[in-house]
FIMARZA-991564 format. One record per residue (C-alpha): x, y, z; residue number from 1; residue in three letters. Coordinates in pm, 1 decimal, always signed. Example, Ala and Ser with C-alpha at 12.3 -4.5 7.8 and 13.67 -1.06 7.14 Angstrom:
// residues 2
<east: +1230.0&north: -450.0&up: +780.0&pos: 1&code: ALA> $
<east: +1367.0&north: -106.0&up: +714.0&pos: 2&code: SER> $
// end
This chain:
// residues 278
<east: +3600.9&north: +19919.0&up: +6842.5&pos: 1&code: MET> $
<east: +3878.2&north: +20172.3&up: +6823.8&pos: 2&code: SER> $
<east: +3988.8&north: +20411.9&up: +6547.4&pos: 3&code: ASN> $
<east: +4320.1&north: +20233.0&up: +6539.0&pos: 4&code: ASP> $
<east: +4344.9&north: +20083.0&up: +6189.9&pos: 5&code: LYS> $
<east: +4508.3&north: +19740.8&up: +6177.2&pos: 6&code: ILE> $
<east: +4451.5&north: +19645.0&up: +5819.1&pos: 7&code: LEU> $
<east: +4403.0&north: +19828.0&up: +5491.5&pos: 8&code: GLU> $
<east: +4314.1&north: +19638.9&up: +5173.6&pos: 9&code: VAL> $
<east: +4289.7&north: +19804.3&up: +4828.3&pos: 10&code: ARG> $
<east: +4190.5&north: +19662.6&up: +4498.4&pos: 11&code: ASN> $
<east: +4272.2&north: +19291.5&up: +4587.6&pos: 12&code: LEU> $
<east: +4219.6&north: +19071.8&up: +4279.6&pos: 13&code: SER> $
<east: +4273.4&north: +18691.7&up: +4234.9&pos: 14&code: LYS> $
<east: +4244.0&north: +18518.2&up: +3893.4&pos: 15&code: VAL> $
<east: +4293.5&north: +18144.7&up: +3852.0&pos: 16&code: TYR> $
<east: +4421.9&north: +18068.8&up: +3501.3&pos: 17&code: GLY> $
<east: +4613.4&north: +18267.4&up: +3241.9&pos: 18&code: LYS> $
<east: +4375.6&north: +18560.1&up: +3241.8&pos: 19&code: GLY> $
<east: +4301.4&north: +18801.0&up: +2958.3&pos: 20&code: CYS> $
<east: +4226.8&north: +19166.8&up: +2904.5&pos: 21&code: SER> $
<east: +3847.8&north: +19090.5&up: +2908.3&pos: 22&code: LYS> $
<east: +3835.9&north: +18885.9&up: +3228.3&pos: 23&code: CYS> $
<east: +3718.0&north: +19160.4&up: +3462.1&pos: 24&code: PHE> $
<east: +3469.0&north: +19331.2&up: +3223.9&pos: 25&code: GLU> $
<east: +3311.3&north: +18991.3&up: +3132.3&pos: 26&code: SER> $
<east: +3252.4&north: +18849.7&up: +3489.2&pos: 27&code: THR> $
<east: +3079.8&north: +18950.4&up: +3809.4&pos: 28&code: GLY> $
<east: +2726.3&north: +18978.1&up: +3938.1&pos: 29&code: PRO> $
<east: +2587.3&north: +19160.0&up: +3632.4&pos: 30&code: LYS> $
<east: +2711.2&north: +18867.8&up: +3411.2&pos: 31&code: HIS> $
<east: +2612.6&north: +18601.5&up: +3663.1&pos: 32&code: ASP> $
<east: +2937.7&north: +18423.9&up: +3650.5&pos: 33&code: THR> $
<east: +3299.3&north: +18449.5&up: +3766.2&pos: 34&code: ASN> $
<east: +3428.8&north: +18240.5&up: +3470.0&pos: 35&code: ILE> $
<east: +3563.8&north: +18450.6&up: +3177.7&pos: 36&code: CYS> $
<east: +3388.6&north: +18346.4&up: +2860.3&pos: 37&code: PRO> $
<east: +3687.6&north: +18448.1&up: +2653.4&pos: 38&code: HIS> $
<east: +3973.7&north: +18255.3&up: +2825.1&pos: 39&code: CYS> $
<east: +3802.7&north: +18030.8&up: +3079.9&pos: 40&code: GLY> $
<east: +3999.7&north: +18179.9&up: +3371.0&pos: 41&code: SER> $
<east: +3814.3&north: +18210.6&up: +3703.9&pos: 42&code: VAL> $
<east: +3796.8&north: +18561.8&up: +3859.8&pos: 43&code: VAL> $
<east: +3774.6&north: +18450.9&up: +4223.3&pos: 44&code: ALA> $
<east: +3803.7&north: +18811.3&up: +4359.8&pos: 45&code: ALA> $
<east: +3829.0&north: +19150.5&up: +4201.2&pos: 46&code: HIS> $
<east: +3866.2&north: +19500.4&up: +4336.4&pos: 47&code: ASP> $
<east: +3824.8&north: +19400.2&up: +4698.4&pos: 48&code: ILE> $
<east: +3885.7&north: +19703.2&up: +4927.5&pos: 49&code: SER> $
<east: +3822.4&north: +19748.1&up: +5299.9&pos: 50&code: PHE> $
<east: +3969.7&north: +19866.8&up: +5629.6&pos: 51&code: ASP> $
<east: +3977.1&north: +19672.5&up: +5963.2&pos: 52&code: LEU> $
<east: +4021.9&north: +19837.1&up: +6298.9&pos: 53&code: TYR> $
<east: +4164.7&north: +19692.3&up: +6619.2&pos: 54&code: ARG> $
<east: +3899.6&north: +19514.4&up: +6823.5&pos: 55&code: GLY> $
<east: +3652.1&north: +19494.0&up: +6533.0&pos: 56&code: GLU> $
<east: +3497.4&north: +19185.3&up: +6380.9&pos: 57&code: ILE> $
<east: +3440.9&north: +19227.7&up: +6008.7&pos: 58&code: LEU> $
<east: +3204.2&north: +18976.6&up: +5852.0&pos: 59&code: GLY> $
<east: +3260.2&north: +18868.2&up: +5482.9&pos: 60&code: ILE> $
<east: +2947.1&north: +18689.7&up: +5354.8&pos: 61&code: MET> $
<east: +2837.4&north: +18526.5&up: +5031.3&pos: 62&code: GLY> $
<east: +2743.9&north: +18203.8&up: +4870.7&pos: 63&code: GLU> $
<east: +2994.5&north: +17935.0&up: +4767.3&pos: 64&code: SER> $
<east: +3227.0&north: +18075.6&up: +4497.6&pos: 65&code: GLY> $
<east: +3170.4&north: +18438.0&up: +4594.0&pos: 66&code: SER> $
<east: +3535.9&north: +18494.7&up: +4666.6&pos: 67&code: GLY> $
<east: +3516.8&north: +18542.0&up: +5048.0&pos: 68&code: LYS> $
<east: +3752.9&north: +18262.3&up: +5139.2&pos: 69&code: SER> $
<east: +3989.1&north: +18352.3&up: +4860.7&pos: 70&code: THR> $
<east: +4016.7&north: +18703.6&up: +4989.5&pos: 71&code: SER> $
<east: +4147.2&north: +18607.5&up: +5347.3&pos: 72&code: ILE> $
<east: +4366.9&north: +18326.0&up: +5200.4&pos: 73&code: LYS> $
<east: +4549.1&north: +18593.4&up: +5011.7&pos: 74&code: ASN> $
<east: +4594.1&north: +18800.1&up: +5317.3&pos: 75&code: LEU> $
<east: +4715.5&north: +18509.8&up: +5521.8&pos: 76&code: PHE> $
<east: +4962.6&north: +18409.5&up: +5242.5&pos: 77&code: PHE> $
<east: +4798.7&north: +18075.4&up: +5162.0&pos: 78&code: ASP> $
<east: +4769.0&north: +18219.1&up: +4805.2&pos: 79&code: GLU> $
<east: +4939.1&north: +18486.9&up: +4599.9&pos: 80&code: ILE> $
<east: +4706.9&north: +18760.4&up: +4473.8&pos: 81&code: PRO> $
<east: +4703.0&north: +18867.8&up: +4108.5&pos: 82&code: SER> $
<east: +4708.7&north: +19234.6&up: +4201.9&pos: 83&code: SER> $
<east: +4620.6&north: +19482.8&up: +4472.2&pos: 84&code: GLY> $
<east: +4770.5&north: +19615.5&up: +4796.7&pos: 85&code: GLN> $
<east: +4742.5&north: +19524.7&up: +5162.0&pos: 86&code: ALA> $
<east: +4900.3&north: +19698.3&up: +5461.0&pos: 87&code: THR> $
<east: +4908.5&north: +19559.1&up: +5816.8&pos: 88&code: PHE> $
<east: +4967.1&north: +19805.6&up: +6101.7&pos: 89&code: PHE> $
<east: +5098.7&north: +19693.2&up: +6433.7&pos: 90&code: ASP> $
<east: +5298.2&north: +19866.3&up: +6716.8&pos: 91&code: GLN> $
<east: +5396.3&north: +20163.9&up: +6500.5&pos: 92&code: GLY> $
<east: +5517.2&north: +19941.1&up: +6221.4&pos: 93&code: LYS> $
<east: +5346.7&north: +19893.6&up: +5883.0&pos: 94&code: GLN> $
<east: +5387.9&north: +19589.4&up: +5651.9&pos: 95&code: TYR> $
<east: +5325.0&north: +19588.1&up: +5276.8&pos: 96&code: ASP> $
<east: +5185.0&north: +19223.6&up: +5271.6&pos: 97&code: LEU> $
<east: +5208.6&north: +19143.9&up: +4906.6&pos: 98&code: PHE> $
<east: +5573.5&north: +19273.3&up: +4882.2&pos: 99&code: LYS> $
<east: +5713.4&north: +19064.6&up: +5175.8&pos: 100&code: LEU> $
<east: +5969.7&north: +18790.3&up: +5122.2&pos: 101&code: ASN> $
<east: +5901.5&north: +18435.9&up: +5233.7&pos: 102&code: ALA> $
<east: +6079.9&north: +18478.8&up: +5576.2&pos: 103&code: GLN> $
<east: +5882.9&north: +18809.7&up: +5653.2&pos: 104&code: GLN> $
<east: +5544.6&north: +18632.9&up: +5557.2&pos: 105&code: LYS> $
<east: +5640.0&north: +18340.1&up: +5783.8&pos: 106&code: ARG> $
<east: +5716.2&north: +18583.3&up: +6071.9&pos: 107&code: HIS> $
<east: +5372.3&north: +18756.4&up: +6038.3&pos: 108&code: LEU> $
<east: +5190.5&north: +18420.6&up: +6017.9&pos: 109&code: ARG> $
<east: +5362.9&north: +18289.8&up: +6324.1&pos: 110&code: ASN> $
<east: +5366.4&north: +18597.2&up: +6544.4&pos: 111&code: HIS> $
<east: +5097.1&north: +18845.2&up: +6437.4&pos: 112&code: HIS> $
<east: +4831.5&north: +18650.7&up: +6254.1&pos: 113&code: PHE> $
<east: +4607.4&north: +18349.8&up: +6353.1&pos: 114&code: GLY> $
<east: +4395.6&north: +18140.2&up: +6114.7&pos: 115&code: MET> $
<east: +4108.2&north: +17909.8&up: +6202.4&pos: 116&code: VAL> $
<east: +4008.3&north: +17701.0&up: +5903.4&pos: 117&code: TYR> $
<east: +3672.2&north: +17539.9&up: +5830.7&pos: 118&code: GLN> $
<east: +3862.3&north: +17203.7&up: +5804.8&pos: 119&code: ASN> $
<east: +4080.3&north: +17156.9&up: +6111.7&pos: 120&code: PRO> $
<east: +4316.8&north: +16929.0&up: +5906.0&pos: 121&code: VAL> $
<east: +4450.4&north: +17251.4&up: +5746.2&pos: 122&code: LEU> $
<east: +4520.6&north: +17420.1&up: +6081.1&pos: 123&code: GLY> $
<east: +4625.0&north: +17134.0&up: +6307.7&pos: 124&code: LEU> $
<east: +4911.6&north: +16880.6&up: +6286.8&pos: 125&code: ASN> $
<east: +4722.9&north: +16554.6&up: +6337.0&pos: 126&code: PHE> $
<east: +5059.1&north: +16365.3&up: +6412.6&pos: 127&code: ASN> $
<east: +5104.4&north: +16552.6&up: +6746.4&pos: 128&code: VAL> $
<east: +4884.9&north: +16588.2&up: +7045.5&pos: 129&code: SER> $
<east: +4657.7&north: +16886.7&up: +7116.0&pos: 130&code: ALA> $
<east: +4904.0&north: +17029.0&up: +7352.4&pos: 131&code: GLY> $
<east: +5178.4&north: +16955.3&up: +7100.4&pos: 132&code: GLY> $
<east: +5002.0&north: +17167.7&up: +6837.9&pos: 133&code: ASN> $
<east: +5013.0&north: +17468.9&up: +7076.0&pos: 134&code: ILE> $
<east: +5373.4&north: +17391.9&up: +7173.1&pos: 135&code: ALA> $
<east: +5471.2&north: +17409.0&up: +6798.6&pos: 136&code: GLU> $
<east: +5337.3&north: +17764.5&up: +6771.5&pos: 137&code: ARG> $
<east: +5494.5&north: +17870.4&up: +7101.1&pos: 138&code: LEU> $
<east: +5833.1&north: +17732.7&up: +6999.4&pos: 139&code: LEU> $
<east: +5819.5&north: +17951.7&up: +6678.4&pos: 140&code: MET> $
<east: +5799.0&north: +18237.4&up: +6922.3&pos: 141&code: ASN> $
<east: +6101.5&north: +18149.0&up: +7119.7&pos: 142&code: ASN> $
<east: +5922.0&north: +18008.9&up: +7419.0&pos: 143&code: ILE> $
<east: +6134.2&north: +17701.4&up: +7486.5&pos: 144&code: THR> $
<east: +6104.8&north: +17611.9&up: +7854.3&pos: 145&code: HIS> $
<east: +5897.8&north: +17293.9&up: +7883.6&pos: 146&code: TYR> $
<east: +5698.5&north: +17406.9&up: +8192.2&pos: 147&code: SER> $
<east: +5626.4&north: +17749.9&up: +8038.8&pos: 148&code: ASP> $
<east: +5489.2&north: +17575.9&up: +7725.0&pos: 149&code: ILE> $
<east: +5290.9&north: +17322.1&up: +7921.1&pos: 150&code: ARG> $
<east: +5139.2&north: +17596.7&up: +8139.7&pos: 151&code: ASP> $
<east: +5038.4&north: +17810.8&up: +7842.3&pos: 152&code: ARG> $
<east: +4895.3&north: +17510.5&up: +7662.4&pos: 153&code: ALA> $
<east: +4685.5&north: +17427.3&up: +7966.8&pos: 154&code: ILE> $
<east: +4569.5&north: +17782.1&up: +7996.4&pos: 155&code: GLU> $
<east: +4467.4&north: +17799.3&up: +7630.7&pos: 156&code: LEU> $
<east: +4290.1&north: +17459.2&up: +7638.3&pos: 157&code: LEU> $
<east: +4089.1&north: +17566.2&up: +7950.9&pos: 158&code: ARG> $
<east: +4005.6&north: +17895.3&up: +7783.7&pos: 159&code: ARG> $
<east: +3867.8&north: +17708.0&up: +7478.4&pos: 160&code: THR> $
<east: +3700.7&north: +17452.9&up: +7705.1&pos: 161&code: GLU> $
<east: +3903.3&north: +17153.6&up: +7609.6&pos: 162&code: VAL> $
<east: +3951.7&north: +16916.3&up: +7906.4&pos: 163&code: LEU> $
<east: +4315.6&north: +16956.3&up: +8005.0&pos: 164&code: THR> $
<east: +4344.0&north: +16585.0&up: +8075.8&pos: 165&code: GLU> $
<east: +4306.4&north: +16531.9&up: +7701.9&pos: 166&code: ARG> $
<east: +4589.5&north: +16763.4&up: +7611.2&pos: 167&code: MET> $
<east: +4813.9&north: +16465.6&up: +7535.3&pos: 168&code: ASP> $
<east: +4561.5&north: +16314.6&up: +7289.6&pos: 169&code: GLU> $
<east: +4591.5&north: +16330.4&up: +6920.9&pos: 170&code: LEU> $
<east: +4336.2&north: +16558.7&up: +6743.5&pos: 171&code: PRO> $
<east: +4198.7&north: +16268.1&up: +6533.3&pos: 172&code: LYS> $
<east: +4033.6&north: +16132.4&up: +6860.7&pos: 173&code: ASN> $
<east: +3842.0&north: +16455.1&up: +6906.5&pos: 174&code: PHE> $
<east: +3500.3&north: +16555.0&up: +6757.2&pos: 175&code: SER> $
<east: +3477.7&north: +16821.9&up: +6489.5&pos: 176&code: GLY> $
<east: +3375.2&north: +17086.4&up: +6747.6&pos: 177&code: GLY> $
<east: +3664.4&north: +16984.9&up: +6977.9&pos: 178&code: MET> $
<east: +3911.1&north: +17000.6&up: +6687.6&pos: 179&code: GLN> $
<east: +3790.2&north: +17358.7&up: +6615.3&pos: 180&code: GLN> $
<east: +3846.5&north: +17451.5&up: +6985.2&pos: 181&code: ARG> $
<east: +4207.0&north: +17314.1&up: +6974.7&pos: 182&code: VAL> $
<east: +4258.5&north: +17505.2&up: +6644.9&pos: 183&code: GLN> $
<east: +4133.6&north: +17825.3&up: +6810.1&pos: 184&code: ILE> $
<east: +4363.2&north: +17758.3&up: +7109.1&pos: 185&code: ALA> $
<east: +4659.2&north: +17714.6&up: +6879.0&pos: 186&code: LYS> $
<east: +4573.0&north: +18029.7&up: +6680.7&pos: 187&code: ALA> $
<east: +4562.2&north: +18229.2&up: +7003.6&pos: 188&code: LEU> $
<east: +4881.6&north: +18096.7&up: +7145.9&pos: 189&code: ALA> $
<east: +5078.3&north: +18408.4&up: +7046.6&pos: 190&code: THR> $
<east: +4807.1&north: +18656.7&up: +7135.3&pos: 191&code: ASN> $
<east: +4787.3&north: +18764.5&up: +6767.3&pos: 192&code: PRO> $
<east: +4636.0&north: +19110.5&up: +6699.1&pos: 193&code: PRO> $
<east: +4455.8&north: +18976.2&up: +6385.6&pos: 194&code: LEU> $
<east: +4262.2&north: +18657.5&up: +6357.5&pos: 195&code: LEU> $
<east: +4107.4&north: +18501.9&up: +6035.1&pos: 196&code: PHE> $
<east: +3810.9&north: +18280.2&up: +6076.5&pos: 197&code: LEU> $
<east: +3716.5&north: +18084.7&up: +5765.1&pos: 198&code: ASP> $
<east: +3366.5&north: +17923.1&up: +5800.9&pos: 199&code: GLU> $
<east: +3455.7&north: +17801.2&up: +6146.1&pos: 200&code: VAL> $
<east: +3104.3&north: +17671.9&up: +6231.6&pos: 201&code: THR> $
<east: +3012.7&north: +17507.3&up: +5903.2&pos: 202&code: THR> $
<east: +2937.1&north: +17128.1&up: +5955.1&pos: 203&code: GLY> $
<east: +2907.6&north: +17155.1&up: +6330.7&pos: 204&code: LEU> $
<east: +2591.8&north: +17074.8&up: +6532.6&pos: 205&code: ASP> $
<east: +2387.5&north: +17381.2&up: +6631.9&pos: 206&code: LEU> $
<east: +2477.6&north: +17348.0&up: +7001.2&pos: 207&code: SER> $
<east: +2844.4&north: +17327.3&up: +6920.8&pos: 208&code: VAL> $
<east: +2817.3&north: +17615.9&up: +6674.4&pos: 209&code: GLN> $
<east: +2666.8&north: +17832.7&up: +6946.5&pos: 210&code: ALA> $
<east: +2944.1&north: +17735.2&up: +7189.3&pos: 211&code: ALA> $
<east: +3216.4&north: +17820.5&up: +6931.1&pos: 212&code: ILE> $
<east: +3052.8&north: +18158.7&up: +6855.4&pos: 213&code: LEU> $
<east: +3028.5&north: +18246.9&up: +7227.5&pos: 214&code: ASP> $
<east: +3398.9&north: +18155.9&up: +7263.6&pos: 215&code: LEU> $
<east: +3489.4&north: +18381.6&up: +6973.5&pos: 216&code: ILE> $
<east: +3295.4&north: +18675.8&up: +7113.5&pos: 217&code: MET> $
<east: +3450.4&north: +18616.1&up: +7462.6&pos: 218&code: GLU> $
<east: +3806.5&north: +18615.2&up: +7317.7&pos: 219&code: ILE> $
<east: +3736.4&north: +18928.1&up: +7117.9&pos: 220&code: GLN> $
<east: +3601.0&north: +19104.4&up: +7425.3&pos: 221&code: HIS> $
<east: +3882.8&north: +18998.4&up: +7644.0&pos: 222&code: GLU> $
<east: +4184.6&north: +19056.6&up: +7410.8&pos: 223&code: SER> $
<east: +4046.6&north: +19324.8&up: +7167.7&pos: 224&code: ASN> $
<east: +4160.0&north: +19112.3&up: +6882.0&pos: 225&code: THR> $
<east: +4058.5&north: +19221.1&up: +6534.5&pos: 226&code: ALA> $
<east: +3889.8&north: +18941.9&up: +6330.8&pos: 227&code: MET> $
<east: +3764.8&north: +18879.8&up: +5974.8&pos: 228&code: ILE> $
<east: +3484.4&north: +18614.4&up: +5985.1&pos: 229&code: ALA> $
<east: +3409.9&north: +18447.4&up: +5660.4&pos: 230&code: VAL> $
<east: +3071.8&north: +18279.1&up: +5639.6&pos: 231&code: THR> $
<east: +2769.5&north: +18202.3&up: +5426.0&pos: 232&code: HIS> $
<east: +2545.9&north: +18197.6&up: +5752.5&pos: 233&code: ASP> $
<east: +2350.6&north: +18512.2&up: +5825.0&pos: 234&code: LEU> $
<east: +2304.4&north: +18397.5&up: +6190.0&pos: 235&code: GLY> $
<east: +2689.5&north: +18405.0&up: +6232.0&pos: 236&code: VAL> $
<east: +2711.0&north: +18748.6&up: +6080.5&pos: 237&code: ILE> $
<east: +2422.4&north: +18874.4&up: +6293.3&pos: 238&code: ARG> $
<east: +2588.7&north: +18757.6&up: +6616.0&pos: 239&code: LEU> $
<east: +2956.6&north: +18831.4&up: +6544.6&pos: 240&code: LEU> $
<east: +3011.8&north: +19110.0&up: +6289.6&pos: 241&code: ALA> $
<east: +3021.8&north: +19490.1&up: +6363.3&pos: 242&code: ASP> $
<east: +3043.4&north: +19550.3&up: +5991.6&pos: 243&code: ARG> $
<east: +2966.2&north: +19325.5&up: +5696.4&pos: 244&code: THR> $
<east: +3087.1&north: +19290.8&up: +5334.6&pos: 245&code: ILE> $
<east: +2853.1&north: +19102.6&up: +5096.2&pos: 246&code: MET> $
<east: +3018.0&north: +18928.3&up: +4798.5&pos: 247&code: MET> $
<east: +2893.3&north: +18774.9&up: +4486.2&pos: 248&code: LYS> $
<east: +3091.6&north: +18629.4&up: +4194.1&pos: 249&code: TYR> $
<east: +3414.5&north: +18771.3&up: +4335.7&pos: 250&code: GLY> $
<east: +3291.4&north: +19126.2&up: +4377.9&pos: 251&code: ARG> $
<east: +3173.6&north: +19340.1&up: +4676.3&pos: 252&code: ILE> $
<east: +2803.9&north: +19413.2&up: +4619.0&pos: 253&code: VAL> $
<east: +2731.4&north: +19580.5&up: +4945.8&pos: 254&code: GLU> $
<east: +2911.2&north: +19690.0&up: +5256.2&pos: 255&code: THR> $
<east: +2810.0&north: +19868.3&up: +5578.9&pos: 256&code: GLY> $
<east: +2715.6&north: +19827.1&up: +5942.5&pos: 257&code: LEU> $
<east: +2587.6&north: +19479.3&up: +5999.5&pos: 258&code: THR> $
<east: +2251.2&north: +19602.3&up: +6156.8&pos: 259&code: ASP> $
<east: +2196.2&north: +19831.6&up: +5869.6&pos: 260&code: GLN> $
<east: +2258.5&north: +19564.2&up: +5600.7&pos: 261&code: ILE> $
<east: +2033.8&north: +19314.2&up: +5774.0&pos: 262&code: LEU> $
<east: +1753.6&north: +19557.3&up: +5845.3&pos: 263&code: GLU> $
<east: +1764.3&north: +19767.8&up: +5519.9&pos: 264&code: ASP> $
<east: +1963.9&north: +19591.6&up: +5251.5&pos: 265&code: PRO> $
<east: +2010.8&north: +19796.9&up: +4934.1&pos: 266&code: GLN> $
<east: +2145.5&north: +19543.9&up: +4684.7&pos: 267&code: ASP> $
<east: +1898.1&north: +19300.2&up: +4529.2&pos: 268&code: ALA> $
<east: +2124.7&north: +19003.0&up: +4610.9&pos: 269&code: TYR> $
<east: +2158.9&north: +19099.6&up: +4982.2&pos: 270&code: THR> $
<east: +1776.0&north: +19153.0&up: +4994.3&pos: 271&code: GLN> $
<east: +1720.8&north: +18794.2&up: +4867.8&pos: 272&code: ARG> $
<east: +1977.7&north: +18649.9&up: +5103.7&pos: 273&code: LEU> $
<east: +1817.1&north: +18831.2&up: +5406.3&pos: 274&code: VAL> $
<east: +1460.7&north: +18747.6&up: +5301.0&pos: 275&code: ALA> $
<east: +1551.0&north: +18377.3&up: +5274.5&pos: 276&code: SER> $
<east: +1680.0&north: +18373.3&up: +5628.4&pos: 277&code: ALA> $
<east: +1371.9&north: +18525.2&up: +5779.4&pos: 278&code: LEU> $
// end
């Protein structure tokens, strides 16, 4: 991991519903709910702050409804935050993510960011072949020569261990694990400096999970890509993450080096999670 900061997030909040002045003070871990008792709004995330460095894998962990996926969906522009700031740094430039227009957001998504969703339907076009999915992303980056596109697609599919003779097949013909591999290949097509991973191993067989995690670590080692890995699985965090953020009811309850958090958790919620996995 370098000291080269790639992402700075400060006070990110996301509220679903009209919201009211008592939303934040009436929700969170100490209230055991993220639903505001006064207006019924859902405080999906509140006051989320962290830094991410080039080549680092940051884990965000918590139970369903903790706000972990919401946080990265706001950063990837799938959702619009209620408040907060996020700055992306790349090649001497910095981008104020929540102030960009639609065209600027599209440019970052297509050129600088990659996303691998838990459900491959969100990340793949099921109407075109595996190779076609990669081609779509390359075309957005002005790579238009047919042989260049095909060569790059073959290279990426090999790297993600998808048989190249299947590159002209539709993703619907693939297993869940194979769809995830194609999704990873597509996300990597532009060599993005920042990759978001949203529960990428959930619902996969253990052997497939292990292969996907090995692949992610290999990619990170080879390309020095910074990643944010969202999961509810302690095993995934233990294997992948340099640092970990623990979330509950939309709030960060603990953050630190992964080893530290797993060996000596300070928060009662983290202690319960770690104990249940032993």
